[in-house]
C-alpha positions in Angstrom: -7.2 27.9 5.6 -3.8 28.9 6.9 -0.8 28.3 4.6 2.1 26.3 5.9 4.2 26.1 2.8 4.0 29.8 1.6 7.4 29.7 -0.2 6.2 26.9 -2.5 3.8 27.3 -5.4 2.0 24.8 -7.5 4.6 22.3 -8.7 4.8 22.4 -12.5 5.7 19.7 -15.1 8.9 20.9 -16.9 10.2 17.7 -18.5 13.3 15.6 -18.2 15.7 18.5 -19.0 14.6 20.6 -16.1 17.0 21.1 -13.2 14.4 22.7 -10.9 14.1 20.6 -7.8 10.5 21.8 -7.3 9.3 20.7 -10.8 8.2 17.4 -12.2 10.5 15.8 -14.8 8.3 12.8 -15.7 4.9 13.2 -14.0 2.7 15.0 -16.4 -0.7 14.3 -14.8 -2.8 14.5 -18.0 -0.4 12.7 -20.3 -2.1 9.7 -21.8 -0.5 6.3 -21.2 -2.2 3.3 -22.7 -5.3 5.4 -23.2 -5.6 6.8 -19.7 -4.1 9.9 -18.0 -1.1 9.3 -15.7 -3.1 10.5 -12.7 -5.7 7.8 -13.3 -3.1 5.0 -13.5 -1.2 6.2 -10.5 -3.8 7.6 -8.1 -1.2 9.1 -5.8 -2.0 9.6 -2.1 -0.3 11.4 0.8 0.1 9.4 4.0 -1.2 11.7 6.8 0.9 10.0 9.5 4.4 10.3 8.1 3.9 13.7 6.4 2.2 15.6 9.2 2.6 13.6 12.4 6.0 11.9 12.4 8.6 14.2 13.8 11.8 12.3 12.8 12.4 10.6 16.1 14.1 7.2 16.3 15.3 4.9 19.1 18.4 7.0 19.5 17.0 10.6 19.4 14.0 12.9 19.7 12.1 14.7 16.9 14.1 16.8 14.5 11.5 18.0 11.9 10.3 21.6 11.8 6.5 21.3 11.5 4.9 24.7 11.7 1.4 23.2 12.1 2.3 21.9 15.5 1.4 24.2 18.4 0.8 23.8 22.2 -2.9 23.1 21.8 -3.4 19.5 20.5 -6.8 20.3 18.9 -5.4 23.4 17.2 -2.5 21.2 15.9 -5.1 18.8 14.6 -6.9 21.6 12.7 -3.6 22.9 11.4 -2.7 19.4 10.0 -5.9 19.4 8.0 -4.9 22.7 6.4 -1.3 21.6 5.8 -2.5 18.3 4.1 -4.8 20.0 1.6 -2.4 22.7 0.9 0.3 20.2 0.1 -2.1 18.0 -2.0 -3.1 21.0 -4.1 0.4 22.2 -4.7 1.6 18.8 -5.7 -1.5 17.9 -7.7 -2.1 14.9 -5.5 -5.8 13.8 -5.5 -5.9 11.6 -2.4 -4.9 11.3 1.2 -5.0 8.5 3.8 -5.2 8.5 7.6 -5.3 6.6 10.9 -7.9 7.9 13.4 -5.1 9.0 15.8 -3.4 11.0 13.0 -6.5 13.1 12.5 -7.2 13.9 16.2 -5.5 13.3 19.5 -6.6 10.5 21.8 -8.5 11.7 24.9 -8.5 10.4 28.5 -11.4 8.1 27.5 -12.7 6.4 24.4 -15.6 8.8 24.4 -13.3 11.8 24.5 -11.2 10.4 21.7 -14.3 10.0 19.5 -15.4 13.6 20.4 -12.0 14.9 19.3 -12.3 12.9 16.0 -15.8 14.3 15.5 -14.5 17.9 15.9 -12.0 17.5 13.1 -14.0 15.5 10.6 -16.0 18.6 9.4 -12.7 20.3 8.6 -11.7 17.3 6.5 -15.0 17.4 4.7 -14.6 21.1 4.1 -11.1 20.7 2.8 -12.3 17.9 0.4 -15.1 20.1 -0.9 -12.9 23.1 -1.5 -10.0 21.3 -3.1 -11.5 18.2 -4.8 -9.0 16.1 -2.9 -10.5 12.7 -1.9 -10.0 10.2 0.9 -8.3 7.0 -0.6 -8.7 5.0 2.6 -8.9 5.3 6.4 -7.8 3.0 9.1 -7.7 2.7 12.9 -4.5 2.8 15.0 -4.8 -0.4 17.1 -1.1 -0.7 17.9 0.5 2.4 19.3 -1.2 2.7 22.7 0.1 0.3 25.5 -3.4 -1.2 25.7 -2.5 -3.0 22.5 0.8 -4.4 23.7 -0.4 -7.9 23.2 -2.2 -7.1 20.0 -5.7 -6.0 19.1 -7.8 -8.6 17.3 -5.3 -11.2 18.6 -4.9 -10.0 22.1 -5.1 -12.3 25.1 -7.2 -9.5 26.7 -10.9 -9.5 25.5 -11.2 -5.9 26.5 -8.4 -4.9 24.2 -10.2 -6.7 21.4 -13.4 -4.8 22.2 -11.6 -1.5 22.3 -10.1 -2.2 18.9 -13.5 -3.2 17.5 -14.9 0.2 18.8 -12.1 2.1 17.1 -12.6 0.2 13.8 -16.3 0.8 13.8 -15.9 4.6 14.4 -13.1 5.0 11.9 -15.1 3.0 9.3 -18.1 5.3 9.8 -15.9 8.4 9.4 -14.3 6.9 6.3 -17.8 6.3 4.9 -19.0 9.8 5.8 -16.0 11.3 3.9 -16.5 9.2 0.8 -13.4 7.1 1.3 -12.7 4.6 -1.5 -11.6 1.9 1.0 -10.7 0.9 4.5 -7.4 -0.8 5.4 -6.7 -3.4 8.1 -3.1 -3.5 9.2 -2.2 -5.8 12.1 0.4 -3.6 13.7 0.8 -6.0 16.6 -1.3 -9.0 15.4 1.4 -11.6 16.0 3.6 -13.1 18.7 6.9 -12.7 20.4 7.1 -16.3 21.5 4.9 -19.4 21.1 5.6 -20.3 24.7 2.8 -17.9 25.8 0.6 -18.0 22.6 -2.5 -20.0 21.7 -2.1 -19.4 17.9 -5.3 -21.1 16.9 -7.4 -19.0 19.3 -5.7 -15.8 18.2 -6.3 -16.5 14.5 -9.9 -17.4 15.3 -10.3 -14.1 17.1 -8.8 -12.1 14.3 -11.2 -13.7 11.8 -14.1 -12.9 14.1 -13.0 -9.3 14.2 -12.9 -9.1 10.4 -16.3 -10.8 10.1 -17.7 -8.2 12.6 -16.2 -5.5 10.3 -17.9 -7.0 7.3 -21.2 -7.0 9.1 -20.7 -3.3 10.2 -19.8 -2.3 6.7 -23.2 -3.7 5.4 -25.0 -2.1 8.4 -23.8 1.4 7.6 -23.9 1.1 3.8 -20.2 1.6 3.2 -19.5 0.7 -0.4 -15.7 1.1 -0.3 -13.3 -1.8 -0.5 -11.7 -3.6 2.4 -7.9 -4.1 2.2 -5.5 -6.2 4.3 -1.9 -5.1 4.4 0.7 -7.9 4.7 3.8 -7.5 6.9 6.0 -10.3 8.2 7.6 -8.9 11.4 8.5 -5.9 13.5 7.4 -5.0 16.1 6.5 -8.6 16.7 8.7 -11.6 15.9 6.1 -13.0 13.6 2.9 -11.4 12.3 0.0 -13.4 11.1 -0.4 -11.3 7.9 3.2 -12.1 7.0 2.9 -11.9 3.2 0.3 -11.9 0.4 0.1 -15.7 0.2 -0.4 -16.0 4.0 -3.1 -13.4 3.9 -4.9 -15.1 1.1 -4.7 -18.5 2.8 -6.1 -16.9 6.0 -9.0 -15.2 4.2 -9.8 -18.4 2.4 -9.8 -20.6 5.5 -12.1 -18.2 7.4 -14.5 -17.6 4.5 -13.5 -13.9 4.1 -11.9 -14.0 0.7 -14.8 -12.3 -1.2 -14.7 -9.4 1.2 -11.1 -8.3 1.1 -8.4 -7.3 -1.3 -4.7 -6.7 -0.5 -2.8 -3.4 0.1 0.8 -4.3 -0.8 3.6 -2.3 0.7 7.0 -2.4 -1.0 9.1 -2.3 2.3 6.9 -5.1 3.8 7.6 -7.3 0.8 11.3 -7.0 1.2 11.1 -7.7 5.0 9.2 -10.9 4.0 12.1 -11.9 1.8 10.2 -11.2 -1.4 10.6 -8.6 -4.1 8.0 -5.8 -4.4 7.0 -7.2 -7.8 6.5 -10.7 -6.3 4.0 -9.5 -3.8 2.1 -7.5 -6.4 2.1 -10.5 -8.7 0.7 -12.8 -6.0 -2.1 -10.4 -5.3 -2.7 -9.8 -9.0 -3.0 -13.4 -10.1 -5.5 -14.0 -7.4 -7.5 -10.9 -8.5 -6.8 -9.2 -5.1 -4.5 -6.3 -6.0 -6.4 -3.6 -4.2 -3.9 -0.8 -3.4 -0.2 -0.1 -2.8 1.8 1.6 -0.1 4.6 3.0 -2.2 7.9 3.1 -0.4 11.2 1.2 -0.2 13.5 -0.3 2.4 17.3 -0.3 2.7 18.9 -3.6 1.7 21.5 -3.1 4.4 18.9 -2.6 7.2 16.5 -5.2 8.5 13.6 -3.0 9.6 10.8 -1.0 8.1 12.6 2.2 7.0 9.7 3.5 4.9 11.9 5.5 2.5 10.4 7.3 -0.5 10.6 5.2 -3.6 13.3 6.3 -6.1 14.4 3.0 -7.7 13.4 3.1 -11.3 13.8 -0.7 -11.7 11.4 -1.3 -8.8 8.8 1.2 -10.1 9.1 -0.2 -13.7 8.6 -3.8 -12.6 5.8 -2.8 -10.3 4.0 -0.9 -13.0 4.4 -3.9 -15.4 2.4 -6.0 -13.0 -0.1 -3.3 -12.2 -0.8 -2.5 -15.9 -1.1 -6.2 -16.6 -3.7 -6.5 -13.8 -5.7 -3.7 -15.2 -4.9 -1.3 -12.4 -6.0 -1.1 -8.7 -9.2 -2.4 -7.3 -10.3 0.8 -5.6 -6.9 1.9 -4.3 -3.9 3.7 -5.5 -0.3 4.5 -4.8 -0.1 5.8 -1.2 3.3 7.3 -0.2 3.6 5.5 3.2 7.1 7.0 3.4 8.9 9.5 5.6 11.7 12.0 5.0 15.1 11.2 6.4 15.7 12.3 10.0 18.2 14.9 8.8 15.8 16.2 6.1 14.0 18.4 8.7 12.7 21.4 6.8 9.1 21.6 5.4 10.4 21.9 1.8 11.9 18.4 2.1 8.4 16.9 2.1 8.0 18.4 -1.4 11.4 17.2 -2.6 10.5 13.7 -1.4 7.1 13.5 -3.0 8.2 15.0 -6.3 11.0 12.5 -6.6 8.7 9.6 -5.7 6.0 10.7 -8.1 8.5 11.1 -10.9 9.9 7.7 -10.2 6.5 6.0 -10.6 5.6 8.2 -13.6 8.9 7.1 -15.2 8.2 3.5 -14.3 4.7 3.8 -15.8 6.0 5.1 -19.1 8.8 2.5 -19.3 6.4 -0.3 -18.5 4.0 0.9 -21.1 6.8 1.0 -23.7 7.9 -2.6 -22.8 4.3 -3.8 -23.2 3.9 -1.9 -26.5 7.1 -3.5 -27.8 5.8 -6.9 -27.0 9.2 -8.7 -26.9 8.8 -9.8 -23.3 5.2 -11.1 -23.7 6.2 -12.9 -26.9 9.1 -14.6 -25.1 6.9 -15.7 -22.2 4.2 -17.0 -24.6 6.8 -19.0 -26.6 8.4 -20.4 -23.4 5.1 -22.0 -22.5 4.1 -23.0 -26.0 4.1 -26.7 -25.2 1.0 -26.1 -23.1 -1.0 -24.6 -26.0 -1.4 -27.8 -28.0 -1.1 -31.6 -27.6 -0.5 -33.2 -24.2 0.0 -29.7 -22.5 -3.4 -28.4 -23.6 -5.0 -31.7 -22.6 -3.5 -31.6 -19.1 -4.6 -28.0 -18.6 -8.1 -29.0 -19.7 -8.2 -31.8 -17.0 -8.3 -34.5 -19.7 -5.2 -36.5 -18.6 -4.8 -39.0 -15.7 -1.6 -40.1 -14.2 -1.8 -43.4 -16.0 -2.3 -41.6 -19.3 0.7 -39.3 -18.6 2.8 -42.4 -17.9 1.7 -44.1 -21.1 2.4 -40.9 -23.1 6.0 -40.7 -21.7 6.7 -44.4 -22.1 5.8 -44.1 -25.8 7.7 -40.8 -26.2 10.8 -42.1 -24.4 12.3 -38.7 -23.4 11.4 -35.0 -23.3 12.8 -32.8 -26.0 15.4 -30.2 -24.9 13.6 -27.0 -23.8 14.7 -23.6 -24.9 16.9 -21.4 -22.7 15.3 -19.2 -20.1 17.4 -16.3 -21.6 17.6 -14.6 -18.1 20.4 -12.2 -19.1 18.9 -11.4 -22.4 15.6 -10.4 -20.7 17.4 -8.3 -18.1 19.3 -6.6 -21.0 15.9 -5.9 -22.6 14.6 -4.1 -19.5 17.8 -2.1 -19.4 17.3 -1.0 -23.0 14.0 0.7 -22.0 15.2 2.1 -18.7 18.4 3.6 -20.1 
């Protein structure tokens, strides 16, 4: 395969004292944390679309990035992107990648031509996986970019758009299966509404559920053993999207008898767009045993859209890893860098700077979270705060042994509740700071 980053070698681990921008300071892939190598905890993945397809354009300007894999022939560009992806994975020591169907191969004039283009590139992906050991974390279909999906895909008012999306999903799921993908993601890029004045919400939700049931049926038909993930997002490009946050997704899945078939793919930037913290969305998924995978990025608190920046906030990564470790890790997924370099970071080497920083941020968060768990002070405080539920009336309520009348008699006899202990919010924030500093 051709080389597109010839000036960059394998990125080494040099430790926290290193000042080499092309070296890891914290990510030591085989270092044991809570009995497992870092690489197994973190399961890093490169996002094909941002790394090799997105050129840095925005609503106010055209592409800025230098991408040497892009040439005049779209199919040769597609082949070059495969080479660039596996070269970058190898040099960074990243073991997974993710794609949309349209990232891998260009759309043709017809659906059949699009599928044929896809089929020409899939053998190159398979060859790259075999040569490098890099694996497919998950695949997904792009059912949002083309104007045919202007009204949505599974929720479109146009039945033909629904059918077109179903065809793309079937094909991409088959390719994901053929490449040994660990999962398949459903992201409703335009599954929502701009105004309720033209929207039959119930019908759209029913249709979306029907599409997901069709996907489950196809999964069983082709023998795909990977996991299905749904990725919550509240808005943008629509005013409201039906998969608005983790809780909304879980309620939808439960209502339509789909809960057993899907886990969640939580994105940090989508969490903040929904008005939640990244940790909150992870926690909602985890306590429902639905923490499947993570799109690791961040937004900008001063901007109200999906900026998809690389994650560098150690507080965020620490709190995220506290929840992920407590949950026992991912259910088939990993940490996919659904993130793009800044528009002004236009040289190929900037991709490496971005991924190195993000990998170090999560590695550092992992180590800090493990140290906090080993110390035990946080867990002991939480356990003590809920101690009244471990015995007496609390234990009886949790066991379902107390009626409203019994609770009333208990409190009439007791007279008043005893003062509770302080929540110690500032003390616990200080505790986290002690480990991060």
